[in-house]
N, C-alpha and C positions, 0 to 999 in steps of 0.2 A: 039887409038882404033878406029876402023871403026864403022859406024852406025849399021852394022849387028851384031857385037859382043857385043853391048850394050844391045841388046834385048835378052830375053831368047829364047831357042829353043821351049819350050812348058811350059804350066802351067797345074796344076790340082787342083781340089778341094778335100779337105779332111774333111769329116763330122765326128763329135764326139759329145758325150753327155756331157753336162756341167750343173752345177747348175745355176739356174736363180739368177740374182742379187737381184731381187725384192722379189720373193716368196720362193726361195730356191728349187723350183721344177726342176727336170732335163728337159732339152730341147735340141734340135739339134742345133749345131753351125757348121759353116763352116770356114775353113782357107784355104789358098792357098799356094802351093809350086811352085817354079820356077826352071826349069832345064836349066842351062846356057850352052853355047857352049863349055866351057872348062871342062864340066862334073860335075861340082858341083851342088848340090841341095840346094836351099835356102828355109827355112821354114818360114811361117808366113808373106808372102809378100802381098802388096796391088795389086790387079789385074789390076786396071786402071793405076797405076803408073809404074808397071813393063812392061806392054805391050805398054806403051806410047800412051794411048788412051785419046783423049781430048774431044770428042763429046759424049753426053749422049747416042745417038743411038748406037755408036760403043761399049760403055761400056756395054749397055744392051744386045747386041748381044753376046759379049764375055762371060758375066755372064750366059746367057741362055745356051750357048754351053757347058761351063764348068760344070754348075750345072746339066745339062741334062745327063751327063756321070758320075755323082757321085752317089754311092749307098747311102742307108739310113745312114749307119755307115761305115766308112773306107775310104781309098783313092780311088779316081776316076781314069779315064783314062787320059793320057796326051793329051792335045789339043794345037795346035799352035794358033797363033793370029787370024786366020780366022775360028777357030772352028773345024778344021779337026783333026781326031784322029791320033796321032803319036806314033810309038813304042818308048817308053822311058825306062829308067832304072827301073828294078823291085825293089820292096821294099827290103832292106837289101843288095842289090848288091853294093851300093855306101857307105855302112856303115852309113846310116842315120837312125835315129830312126823315129818313127811316127811323122808326121808333125802336131801334135796337137799344138795349139797355146801355146806360152810360158806363164806360170802362172805369173801373176803380184804379186809382194810382197804384203802380206796382211797388211792393215793398223792396227796399234796398237789400241786396243779398248780404248775409252776415258771413264774414270771414271766419275760418276755423279758429283763428287766434283771438277773436273777440269774445268777450264774456257774454253769456246769455243774460237777458234782462230779467228773467224770472229766477227764483231761488230753487233750483233743482237740487235734490240731495246728491252730494258728491260721494265718491267711493272712498271709504276709510279702511285701509288695510289692517288697522289695529282692532277694529270692531269684530267681535266674535259672532259667527252666524247663529241664528236661532236653533235651538236643539229640539223644539217641540215637534217639528216635522219628522225628524229621525226617531224620536221617541214613539210617536203615534204609529209610524210605519213598522217599527220593530214590534210593538205590542200587537198590532193587527196581524202581522205575519206569524207571531207566536201563537195567537189564539186560533188562527186558521189551521196552522200545522197541527196543533194538539187536537183540534176537532176532527181533522181528517184522519189522524192516526187512531183516535178512539173509535170513530164510527166505522172505519174499515177493518179494525182489529189487526192492522199491520199487514193485510193482504191486498194485492192488486196494484194497479197503477196509481190510484189515488193515495195509497200509502206512501209511494215514492214522492209524490207531490207534497205530501205532509212533511216528510223528512226534509226535503229541500227547503220548505217554508220555515221549519224550525231552525235549520242551520243558518238561513239568511237572517232570521230574526236575532239569533245569537250574535251574528256579526254586526248587525245594526246597533244592537244594544251595547255591545262591548265597545263600540266606538265612542260611546258617551262617557266612559270612565276616563278621568284625567290621566295624563301620561305619568304623573308622579305616583299614582296609586296602582298602576298596572304591575302585575307580577310576571307577565309573559313577555 
């Protein structure tokens, strides 16, 4: 096969409405059709791979040209690899159905009683939580409280914030002491 027969004569974008994977709302999707020199039309092709475009600027230009000639819903005009409009086969003349992307098979729903296939960490009630977060929060609150008390010399509303910060830091840091060693 020569290099010219490996490339399609033209491509077109086909817009259709599909349900969103995330919210289930309908939104517009676009798939691409390729018209080959032997007359066949291939549905659901990748634009960059079919046109053998390797540079992002070339891919962006081809997408802009193809998307610019595509209506809101339905098949657009046939465009060659340089973005020029080409007279191509009319829908139905080649015996091709709409070029809507092929539906993927639906995954079977997993019942709640079935175990997951991936190894997710399970909850372990005997595992102690990490104390680093509490230690960091307590130390930050202590430093902020002391700085506010020293800079305001104990006067004004910021001094009250400093006192509250010191008391909260004492509470956070006191929680780190094991129960056996507490005297209170």
